[in-house]
N, C-alpha and C positions, 0 to 999 in steps of 0.2 A: 224408532216411528213401529213396526210389525209388531215389535213386542207389545210396546204399551197397546196396542187398539184404541175402541170406545171411537169417539168423535174425533173429526178431523181437526177442529181445535184442540183437544185434549194431543192427540198424536204428535200435534207442532210445538208443545208448550214445553215438553223436556226437550228435547235435542236442540232447540234456540235458546232455551235456557242454559244449558251446557253451554254453548257455541258464545255467547256472552261474557261468561264466568269465566272460561280460559281465553277469549279475547283478552281482558283486563289483565289477565295473567301476565298473558305471554306479553303484554307492551308495558309492565312493569321494568325487566331492563333497562329500557331505553332510558331511564331516570337517571343509572349510572353513567351515562356516556358523556365524556368529558368535550368541549369545542372551546374554540376561542373566546373570549367577551371582549365583545364592542364598547367602547367607551363612548361613543356617540349615542345620544339616546334623543331622537329624532321624535317633532312634535308631528304625530300622526294627519291628525287633525288639518294642520296648517300645511304640511306637504304633500297630503294622500294621494290629490290629482294631478299636482304637480311631477309627482315620482313617476306615477302612470305614465305621463306622456313623453318624461326624458327617456325612460325606459325604452320605450315603442319607438323615439328616436337614435337611439342610442342602436338597437337591434337592428334595425335596417342599416346599421353601414356595415354589419356581420353580413354576407350574399351566404355563407356556409348554411346557418342557421337558419335565416329566414328561407331556403330554398327548403331546407330538411323539416321546417314548419308545413308549407305546402303539400311536398311529399306526402311525409303523413297524414296529414289531414284529407288530402284525396282520397289514398284507402282506407281510413277510418270511415270516411263516410259512409263509403260503400260497403265496409265490412259491418256496420251496423246497421245498414236497411235488414239485414236477415235477423238480426240480433231477437226480435219482439216473437220470431214466426218458430224457434228453435223448439220452446216448450210445447208449440200447437203440435207440433208434427210428433214429438215425443211421447205427447200422454194420448192427443185425438186420433193420430193419424197411425202411430206406430205402438199404441196401447201401450207403454212400456208401464212396468211395477216400478214401486218404489225404490227397490233393491237394486234392481237396473239401471234407473236413474242415477242412486250411488256409486255405481260402480262405474258407469261413465264418465265421473267425475274423479273419481277415486283412481284409476286405471292412466289417467292421461295425467294427474298431479302425482304418480309414484313416478314416470317412469321421466317426468321434468326435474322432480327434486333429484333423482339417480344420478342425471347428465349434467345437471346446472355447474358443476364446478368442471366436468370436463370441458363443456362450452364455451364457460370462464377462458379458461386457457386458450381456447381454440381463436375465443378474440380479440388477446392478448400475440396469438403468434401469427395467426392468417389474416388477420384486420378483421374490422367490425362490417364491411359491405359485402362480402361475399356469403355471410350470416345473415345479416339484415335480408336482403336479397333471399336466400333459401328458405328463411320464414316468413317473408310474405307470397311468397309465389307457392310455399306450403299450403298455406289459408285459404289459397283459389279453392282447394279441394272440399272445403269445411261445408259450404250450400251445396256443391254438388254430391255431398255424399247424403245428407240431408233431404233435398231432392229427389236421390235414386234408391236409396237404402229401402230395402225390403224388411226390414225388422230391425231393431235395437241393437241387437246383438253384433249386427254389422258395426255399426257407430260406435260400440264399446271398443271392436278390436281397431277398427280405424285412430281410436281415441290415442293410441299407444303412441302413434306416428306423428300427431298433434303435440303431445308431450315432450316427444323429442323437439321438433320445431318450435315450441315454445321458450324449450330449455336456453337453444340457440339464440333466439329470438330476444328475450327478457335482458340477454349477457351482452349482446351488440348494441341494442335499441339504445339503454342506458347509458354505454359505455359512447355510444355516436355522441348521444346529446351533450355528454360532459367535454367531449372533443370541442364540439363547436359550439361552444359556452365560453365568455371570457371567466375566469375565477372568482373575479371582483362583483360581479354581475350575474352569477351562477344562479344564485335563488330567485333573482328576479327572471332572466332569461327561462327558467324552468317554470317558474308561474306562467309565464305569455303562453310557453306553448301548451301548458295543461289547461289553460282555458281556453284556445284556440281547438285541443282538440276534444275537451267536453263539450262547447260548442257545437260544433261537425257531429260527434255522435249524436247528441242531442235532438238534433232536426234530422239526422238521419234515421234513427230508432223511430221518428214520430210518423216520419215520411213512409215507410214501412209497415209499419202498422196500419195507418191509413189508406197505404196503397191494396194492401192486402186483404183488406174488411173490403173493399169498393170493389177487387177484382172478383172476392168466393161470393156476391151476387152475379154476377154475369158468368163465371166460369164454376164452379164447385170450390168447397175447399181446398183439395190436393192440387188440381190444374192450378189455383190462385197462387199458393204458396211457389209451387215449382215455378211459374211467371216470377215472380219476385226472388226465387232464387238465379233464377238466369240472371236477371239485373243485377244481382249482387253479385255474378260469378263474375260479369262480364268489366263493372267496374275496379273489382280487387285486382284483375288481373290487368287493367289499365293503371293502377296504383302500383301492384306491384312492379310493372315495366318501370315505373319512374323512379324506382329508389338504383337502377342501373345506372341513372345520370346522376348520383352523388359521387364525392369525392371520398377515396379511402383516407381516413385520420388516423392510422394507426400509428404513422412517426408523429403525431404529434404529442 
């Protein structure tokens, strides 16, 4: 983007086009994956709503899955409250350049990729619960860092720690979800889980955005952002603590 220069629209065009092409190319190997073919061909129009209610009814009989849903949803709600604020802090408050924003993402991603295999092995030997708990408690530092960081370089440095936490979290969170879902209903249960988290984070982001706008008119931009970050921090702490009540599923 810096090399292209020119108008903002022109600067975005080449990177976004490249991302689109590379995204399509990286998806092509999925066509070669093999899976069991189901001989059943359900009538989606006839059974759509009945299937949804039957899956929900069946899911309610799985207490570990239900608890995991509301524990994760609680954390994700308060986590998403601060999502709309990050870009404002990066650009408006900390005056980050495009290169610094790129580094913030790249540093975190490189560390996460480097530790992904190690994290997966820890999830299979030490257990899912300790890694999930560490991951969630680590994310409490995100709104704190954004509220108090003096410059974008500080966030880039802390991003390395967030990358490590994300590696541990992604390995353990996925494994735990697979553990608490029955194999014959795994797709349906995962869909329910994603629906709950999607709705929760949608509402949380809206609340965070509207709340920051309202408080900005009263306290000014910086203090308003810090107040919303504080709310997110308190909520994340509560949500992270709830993860300590989950059952370990490694032996499953």
